[in-house]
C-alpha positions in Angstrom: 15.5 -3.6 0.8 18.7 -2.3 -0.8 19.2 -3.4 -4.4 22.4 -5.2 -3.3 20.8 -6.9 -0.3 20.9 -10.7 -0.7 17.4 -12.1 -1.1 16.4 -15.0 1.2 16.6 -18.4 -0.3 13.3 -20.3 -0.4 13.1 -23.3 1.9 12.3 -25.7 -1.0 13.5 -24.1 -4.2 16.6 -22.2 -3.0 17.9 -19.3 -5.0 20.1 -18.9 -8.1 22.4 -16.0 -8.9 23.6 -15.8 -12.5 26.9 -14.0 -12.2 29.2 -12.5 -14.8 32.9 -13.3 -13.9 34.3 -10.8 -16.4 36.9 -11.4 -19.1 39.7 -12.8 -17.0 41.1 -10.3 -14.6 39.9 -11.2 -11.1 40.0 -7.5 -10.2 37.1 -6.9 -12.5 34.6 -8.8 -10.4 31.9 -6.4 -9.1 31.3 -5.9 -5.4 27.9 -7.5 -5.8 29.6 -10.6 -7.3 32.0 -10.9 -4.4 29.1 -10.6 -2.0 27.1 -13.3 -3.8 30.1 -15.7 -4.0 30.8 -15.3 -0.2 27.2 -16.4 0.5 27.0 -19.3 -2.0 26.2 -22.8 -0.8 26.9 -24.2 -4.3 29.0 -22.8 -7.1 28.5 -23.9 -10.7 31.2 -22.5 -13.0 32.8 -23.1 -16.3 36.4 -24.3 -16.1 37.8 -21.0 -17.5 36.3 -18.9 -14.7 37.0 -21.1 -11.7 40.3 -19.4 -10.8 38.5 -16.0 -10.9 35.6 -16.8 -8.7 36.8 -19.5 -6.4 39.0 -17.2 -4.1 35.8 -15.3 -3.1 33.9 -18.5 -2.2 33.9 -20.2 1.1 37.0 -22.2 2.0 37.1 -26.0 1.8 35.9 -26.1 -1.8 35.1 -29.6 -3.1 35.1 -30.4 -6.8 32.5 -32.9 -8.1 32.2 -34.3 -11.6 28.7 -34.0 -13.1 27.2 -37.1 -14.7 24.2 -37.4 -17.1 21.7 -37.8 -14.2 23.1 -36.3 -11.0 20.9 -37.1 -8.0 20.1 -35.1 -5.0 22.8 -37.1 -3.2 25.4 -35.0 -5.0 24.5 -32.2 -2.8 24.1 -33.8 0.6 22.0 -33.0 3.6 21.0 -30.3 5.9 22.9 -28.3 8.5 25.9 -26.2 7.4 25.9 -26.1 3.6 28.9 -27.6 1.9 30.2 -25.4 -0.8 30.4 -27.5 -4.0 32.2 -26.4 -7.2 31.0 -28.0 -10.3 33.7 -27.9 -13.0 32.1 -27.4 -16.4 35.2 -28.8 -18.1 34.4 -32.3 -16.8 30.9 -32.3 -18.3 30.0 -35.8 -19.7 31.0 -36.2 -23.3 28.0 -36.1 -25.6 25.7 -34.5 -23.1 24.6 -31.0 -24.2 26.3 -28.5 -21.9 23.1 -26.4 -21.5 21.0 -29.3 -20.4 23.6 -30.6 -18.0 24.4 -27.2 -16.5 20.7 -26.4 -16.1 20.0 -29.8 -14.5 22.9 -29.2 -12.0 21.6 -25.8 -11.1 18.1 -27.1 -10.4 19.5 -30.0 -8.3 21.8 -27.7 -6.4 19.0 -25.2 -5.6 16.8 -27.8 -4.0 16.5 -27.8 -0.2 16.9 -24.0 0.1 20.5 -23.8 -1.2 21.9 -20.6 -2.5 23.5 -21.3 -5.9 25.8 -19.1 -7.9 26.0 -19.9 -11.6 29.2 -18.1 -12.8 29.8 -17.5 -16.5 32.6 -15.8 -18.4 32.0 -12.1 -19.3 28.4 -11.1 -18.7 25.3 -13.4 -18.3 23.3 -11.3 -20.8 25.8 -12.2 -23.6 26.3 -15.9 -22.5 25.0 -18.4 -25.1 23.1 -20.6 -22.6 22.4 -18.4 -19.6 18.9 -17.3 -20.8 17.9 -20.9 -21.3 19.1 -21.8 -17.7 17.1 -18.8 -16.4 14.0 -20.1 -18.2 14.6 -23.5 -16.6 14.6 -21.7 -13.2 11.2 -20.1 -14.1 9.8 -23.5 -15.1 10.9 -25.1 -11.8 9.7 -22.2 -9.7 13.3 -21.3 -8.6 13.8 -17.6 -7.9 16.9 -16.1 -9.5 18.8 -12.8 -10.0 21.4 -11.6 -12.4 24.7 -9.9 -11.5 26.1 -8.3 -14.6 29.8 -8.7 -15.4 32.3 -6.9 -17.6 31.8 -8.3 -21.1 35.0 -9.4 -22.9 34.0 -7.3 -26.0 34.2 -4.2 -23.8 36.8 -5.1 -21.2 39.5 -6.5 -23.5 39.7 -3.5 -25.8 40.0 -1.2 -22.8 43.0 -3.3 -21.5 44.5 -3.3 -25.0 44.4 0.5 -25.2 41.9 0.5 -28.0 39.0 3.0 -27.5 35.8 2.1 -29.1 34.4 5.6 -29.3 35.6 9.2 -29.3 34.2 12.7 -29.4 32.9 12.0 -32.9 30.6 9.4 -31.5 30.9 6.7 -34.1 28.6 3.6 -33.9 29.9 0.5 -32.3 28.8 -2.9 -33.5 29.4 -6.2 -31.7 29.7 -9.4 -33.8 30.2 -13.0 -32.7 31.9 -14.5 -35.8 30.8 -18.0 -34.7 27.1 -17.3 -35.3 27.2 -14.2 -37.6 24.9 -14.5 -40.6 25.6 -13.2 -44.1 23.2 -10.3 -43.4 25.1 -9.4 -40.2 28.4 -9.2 -42.1 26.8 -7.1 -44.9 25.4 -4.6 -42.3 28.7 -4.1 -40.4 30.6 -4.0 -43.7 28.4 -1.2 -45.0 28.9 0.7 -41.7 31.8 3.1 -41.0 31.6 2.5 -37.3 33.8 0.5 -35.0 33.3 -3.3 -35.2 34.2 -5.5 -32.2 34.5 -9.1 -33.4 34.6 -12.1 -31.0 36.3 -14.9 -32.7 39.2 -17.4 -32.4 42.8 -16.8 -33.3 42.8 -19.0 -36.4 39.5 -17.4 -37.6 40.7 -13.8 -37.5 41.8 -13.7 -41.1 38.4 -15.2 -42.2 36.5 -12.6 -40.2 38.7 -9.9 -41.8 37.9 -11.3 -45.2 34.2 -11.2 -44.5 34.4 -7.5 -43.7 36.4 -6.7 -46.8 34.0 -8.7 -48.9 31.1 -6.8 -47.3 32.6 -3.4 -48.3 35.2 -2.4 -45.7 38.5 -1.2 -47.1 41.5 -3.5 -46.8 43.6 -0.7 -45.2 41.1 -0.3 -42.3 43.0 -0.6 -39.0 42.6 -3.7 -37.0 43.8 -4.9 -33.6 43.7 -8.5 -32.3 44.0 -9.3 -28.6 44.4 -12.8 -27.1 44.1 -13.6 -23.4 42.7 -10.1 -22.8 42.9 -8.6 -19.3 45.3 -11.2 -18.0 49.1 -11.1 -17.8 49.2 -13.4 -20.8 47.6 -10.7 -22.9 49.1 -9.9 -26.3 47.9 -7.5 -29.0 48.8 -7.2 -32.6 48.1 -4.1 -34.8 47.5 -4.5 -38.5 44.9 -3.9 -41.1 42.1 -6.0 -42.5 44.3 -6.8 -45.5 47.5 -7.5 -43.6 46.4 -9.3 -40.3 46.9 -12.8 -41.7 50.5 -11.9 -42.7 51.1 -10.1 -39.4 50.1 -13.2 -37.3 52.2 -15.4 -39.6 55.3 -13.2 -39.3 54.8 -13.1 -35.5 54.9 -16.9 -35.6 51.5 -16.9 -33.8 49.9 -19.0 -36.6 49.8 -21.7 -37.6 49.5 -23.0 -34.0 47.9 -25.9 -32.2 46.4 -23.2 -29.9 44.7 -21.5 -32.8 41.3 -22.1 -31.2 42.0 -19.6 -28.4 39.3 -16.8 -28.2 40.3 -13.3 -29.3 38.7 -9.9 -29.5 39.4 -8.0 -32.7 38.6 -4.3 -33.1 38.1 -2.9 -36.6 37.9 0.8 -37.4 39.8 4.1 -37.1 39.5 4.0 -33.3 42.0 1.1 -33.2 44.7 2.8 -35.2 48.2 1.5 -34.2 49.5 5.0 -33.6 46.8 5.6 -31.1 47.3 2.3 -29.4 51.0 3.0 -28.9 50.0 5.9 -26.7 47.1 4.2 -24.9 48.5 0.7 -24.3 48.6 1.1 -20.5 48.4 -2.5 -19.5 50.9 -4.3 -21.8 53.4 -1.5 -21.2 53.6 -2.1 -17.4 57.3 -2.4 -16.3 57.2 -6.1 -15.6 54.3 -7.1 -17.8 54.1 -10.9 -18.1 57.3 -11.5 -16.1 57.2 -14.6 -14.0 58.9 -13.6 -10.8 60.0 -16.1 -8.1 59.4 -15.0 -4.6 61.2 -17.3 -2.1 58.9 -16.5 0.8 55.9 -18.2 2.4 52.4 -17.2 1.1 51.7 -15.2 4.3 55.0 -13.3 4.1 54.8 -12.7 0.4 51.1 -11.5 0.2 51.8 -7.7 0.0 54.9 -8.2 -2.0 53.1 -10.3 -4.5 50.3 -7.7 -4.7 52.9 -5.1 -5.5 54.5 -7.2 -8.2 51.1 -7.8 -9.8 50.6 -4.0 -9.9 53.7 -3.9 -12.1 52.2 -6.6 -14.4 54.2 -9.5 -13.1 53.1 -13.0 -12.3 54.5 -13.8 -8.8 55.3 -17.4 -7.9 55.8 -18.0 -4.2 58.2 -20.7 -3.1 58.8 -21.1 0.6 62.5 -21.6 1.4 62.1 -21.9 5.2 59.5 -23.6 7.4 58.7 -22.2 10.8 58.4 -24.6 13.7 57.9 -24.3 17.5 60.9 -24.2 19.8 62.2 -27.6 20.9 61.7 -26.6 24.6 58.6 -24.3 24.9 59.0 -23.7 28.7 61.1 -20.5 28.2 58.5 -19.0 25.8 55.7 -19.9 28.2 57.4 -18.2 31.1 58.0 -15.1 29.1 54.4 -14.8 27.9 53.2 -15.2 31.5 55.7 -12.5 32.4 54.1 -10.1 30.0 50.8 -10.5 31.9 52.3 -10.2 35.4 54.3 -7.0 34.6 57.8 -8.4 34.3 58.7 -6.3 31.2 58.8 -2.7 30.2 59.4 -3.4 26.5 58.8 -6.2 24.0 60.7 -6.1 20.7 59.5 -7.9 17.6 62.1 -8.3 14.8 59.9 -10.3 12.4 56.4 -11.2 11.4 57.1 -14.8 12.6 57.9 -13.5 16.1 54.5 -11.7 16.1 52.8 -14.9 15.0 54.6 -17.0 17.7 53.5 -14.7 20.5 50.0 -14.4 19.1 49.6 -18.1 19.0 50.8 -18.4 22.7 48.3 -15.7 23.6 45.4 -17.6 21.9 46.6 -20.8 23.6 46.1 -19.1 27.0 42.9 -17.3 26.0 44.6 -13.9 25.9 44.3 -11.1 23.4 45.9 -7.7 22.6 44.7 -6.2 25.9 47.5 -8.1 27.6 49.9 -5.6 26.1 48.4 -2.8 28.2 51.2 -0.9 29.9 54.0 -2.5 27.8 55.9 -0.6 25.2 56.1 -2.4 21.9 58.9 -2.1 19.3 58.9 -3.5 15.7 61.5 -3.7 13.0 60.1 -3.2 9.5 56.7 -2.2 8.1 55.5 -5.8 7.7 56.2 -6.6 11.3 54.4 -3.4 12.3 51.4 -4.3 10.1 51.3 -7.8 11.7 51.1 -6.2 15.1 48.3 -3.8 14.0 46.4 -6.8 12.7 46.7 -8.3 16.1 45.3 -5.1 17.7 48.6 -3.6 18.9 50.0 -0.3 17.7 53.9 -0.3 17.9 55.3 2.5 20.1 58.7 2.4 18.3 59.5 1.6 14.7 63.0 2.6 13.4 63.0 6.0 11.7 65.9 5.1 9.5 67.3 1.7 8.6 64.8 -1.1 9.1 67.1 -3.4 11.0 68.3 -4.3 14.5 70.9 -1.5 14.2 68.2 0.9 13.1 66.1 0.0 16.0 69.0 0.6 18.4 69.6 4.0 16.9 66.1 5.1 18.2 65.9 3.0 21.4 65.9 5.1 24.5 68.5 4.3 27.3 67.2 2.9 30.5 66.2 5.6 33.0 65.6 4.5 36.5 63.5 7.6 37.2 61.0 7.2 34.2 61.3 3.4 33.7 59.8 1.4 36.6 61.0 -1.9 35.0 64.4 -2.5 33.3 63.6 -5.6 31.4 63.0 -6.3 27.6 61.4 -9.4 26.2 62.9 -10.3 22.8 61.1 -13.2 21.1 63.2 -14.4 18.2 64.2 -17.2 15.9 66.7 -19.8 17.0 69.3 -17.8 15.1 71.2 -15.6 17.5 70.6 -11.8 17.6 73.7 -10.7 19.4 73.7 -7.2 17.8 70.3 -6.2 19.3 70.9 -7.9 22.6 74.3 -6.4 23.1 73.0 -2.9 22.1 70.1 -3.1 24.5 72.5 -4.1 27.4 74.8 -1.3 26.5 71.8 1.1 26.9 71.2 -0.3 30.4 68.4 -2.8 29.8 68.2 -6.4 30.9 67.1 -8.7 28.1 65.2 -11.9 28.1 66.4 -13.3 24.8 63.8 -16.1 24.1 63.6 -18.6 21.3 60.0 -18.2 20.1 60.3 -20.3 16.9 62.8 -22.3 14.8 63.5 -21.9 11.2 64.3 -25.0 9.1 64.9 -25.5 5.5 61.6 -26.0 3.6 60.8 -29.1 1.5 61.8 -28.8 -2.2 59.2 -27.3 -4.5 57.4 -29.4 -7.1 59.5 -30.9 -9.9 58.2 -28.5 -12.6 59.1 -25.5 -10.4 62.6 -26.8 -9.9 63.0 -27.3 -13.6 61.7 -23.8 -14.3 64.3 -22.4 -11.8 67.2 -24.2 -13.3 66.0 -24.1 -16.9 65.3 -20.3 -17.2 61.6 -20.4 -16.9 61.6 -17.5 -14.4 62.3 -14.0 -15.5 63.4 -12.8 -12.1 64.0 -13.9 -8.5 63.8 -11.7 -5.4 66.2 -12.6 -2.6 65.2 -10.9 0.6 68.0 -12.4 2.8 71.1 -14.4 2.6 69.2 -17.4 4.0 66.8 -17.3 1.1 69.7 -17.5 -1.3 71.2 -20.5 0.4 68.0 -22.3 1.0 66.6 -21.8 -2.5 69.8 -23.1 -4.1 69.8 -26.0 -1.6 66.2 -27.1 -2.2 65.7 -26.2 -5.9 69.0 -25.5 -7.6 70.7 -22.4 -9.0 68.6 -20.0 -11.1 69.5 -19.9 -14.8 71.8 -17.2 -16.0 69.1 -15.5 -18.0 67.1 -14.9 -14.8 67.4 -11.4 -13.3 68.7 -11.6 -9.7 67.4 -8.9 -7.4 68.8 -8.6 -3.8 67.6 -6.6 -0.8 71.0 -5.5 0.3 74.8 -5.9 0.1 75.0 -8.9 2.4 72.4 -10.8 0.4 74.1 -9.8 -2.9 77.4 -11.1 -1.5 75.9 -14.4 -0.7 74.3 -14.6 -4.1 77.6 -13.9 -5.8 79.3 -16.6 -3.6 76.8 -19.0 -5.1 77.8 -18.0 -8.6 74.9 -15.7 -9.3 75.1 -12.4 -11.2 73.3 -9.7 -9.2 71.4 -7.4 -11.5 69.3 -5.3 -9.1 69.9 -4.0 -5.6 67.3 -2.3 -3.4 68.2 1.3 -2.5 67.3 0.4 1.1 66.6 -2.9 2.9 62.8 -3.1 2.3 61.0 -5.8 0.3 58.8 -3.1 -1.3 61.8 -1.0 -2.3 63.3 -4.2 -3.8 60.2 -4.8 -5.9 60.2 -1.1 -7.0 63.9 -1.5 -8.0 63.0 -4.5 -10.1 60.2 -2.5 -11.8 62.6 0.3 -12.6 65.0 -2.2 -14.0 62.2 -3.5 -16.2 61.3 0.0 -17.4 64.9 0.7 -18.4 65.1 -2.6 -20.2 61.9 -1.9 -22.1 63.1 1.6 -23.0 66.4 0.3 -24.3 64.7 -2.3 -26.5 62.3 0.3 -27.9 65.2 2.8 -28.6 67.1 0.1 -30.4 64.0 -0.8 -32.4 64.0 -4.3 -30.9 60.9 -6.2 -29.8 60.2 -6.0 -26.0 60.8 -9.4 -24.6 61.0 -10.9 -21.2 64.4 -12.1 -19.9 63.3 -15.8 -20.3 62.7 -15.0 -24.0 66.1 -13.3 -24.4 67.5 -15.7 -27.0 66.9 -19.1 -28.5 69.2 -20.7 -26.0 67.7 -19.0 -23.0 66.4 -22.2 -21.5 69.7 -24.1 -21.5 70.8 -25.0 -18.0 73.7 -23.1 -16.4 76.8 -25.2 -16.1 78.5 -25.3 -12.8 
């Protein structure tokens, strides 16, 4: 059996996987962790790791609140296992967390269920995981351990703070919450690197312990909060100056002083070195909250690209897609595809692909029905949607990704080589005169069919609307004129500190007509070029701040009045 092969769960005792969820970045989950999560019947997880592990678990997650004596009824029945997420944040007040979690794990494992017990960082460094493992042993429940990236290692790496170099200095790890006087004395007498796990308001105390134990006050120190996430922030100072540094940065005093941090002490954390190695916090859009007015399906690859630049994308649908009011025309056209009525089918959007695919599935058809039909697609996302359907486009514009670009490459009808002169054009209820007229001019007959309707989406939640109008977003990406009109219609006008990025001149003109200042324009009409242009804007903005000796801030932090509403 391969080391990564999932062991079979016992019919009575089940099986438990103790899984390390890492320090916060979902991308740091191991392949083995993802595999275990996908096969879990029950997931027991602390509140802070739920968002990391839940996307890899089965859909239809139910959240139950543990009580002092959960019965087997909490995990019902036989048949298809129901994935259950137990949120550790809701543990009953006054009940020891270890006892409660161990009890839940034992109950969940009964009846042959496969349980994943997810913890932050690595199970080997978790305070209670070993006791829960011993509880499994006592109950005869088999278990395994899937290591995770420990915060004490992962966070410094994301902060650009190497723990060792060619000189091979010792590295000591200290949990300030449980460190004894002897521990502080030993690390204070050492000249190696010390990685301290502590809280924000206890950093100065930990620094004082190290100085009292023999470390020099001018020893470099870095402190990182929310490590490996887009909320990460790192301060460089020394043991003697860290308290003043945090005070000057207005980080402390703070009601959030209990937030966990990783502090690195030693020459390896020198500020000059971190300035060169800080790869994560120096991303072009690091921490930017970017509004993407597209549906989750449409925005998936765009949001992934924005995350690669360090941004936090927030998807807000501005249109909703609905079936045509009269489906008969679409039904006849799809049947015509099968009976050989068309030489070509042209897709101008992902929604058109989705509409045809749904009709195919309704009739029990699949991609094989496209055999013998030439397929055209406008745009890389439309082409990808076709490939996902099992259809490779025969024609994608070589130049401009638009109807005009498609016409530039579309061959004229030739009665010798083209046995059929008809094109099927599934589209939205918005007219496509340019493409239809161009195809007719090339000698083709066109069945211009309404495959779907676009309607204005419902308004987003109140907090999102307030963030849009109040300057809570750093940037917004407009991918069409309709996204401008619809976003303003359902949510209001973005604040004047928000960077406005538009996919092309027509979209920019619409934005300006709505009183918006356009800051970024894509060099060509592509959503990925638009995101790239915004990243370049962020890089220039960062470079200008550094050259002027100013702190690098996000647009929403531009000035004290940045969150005042725009007046109309």
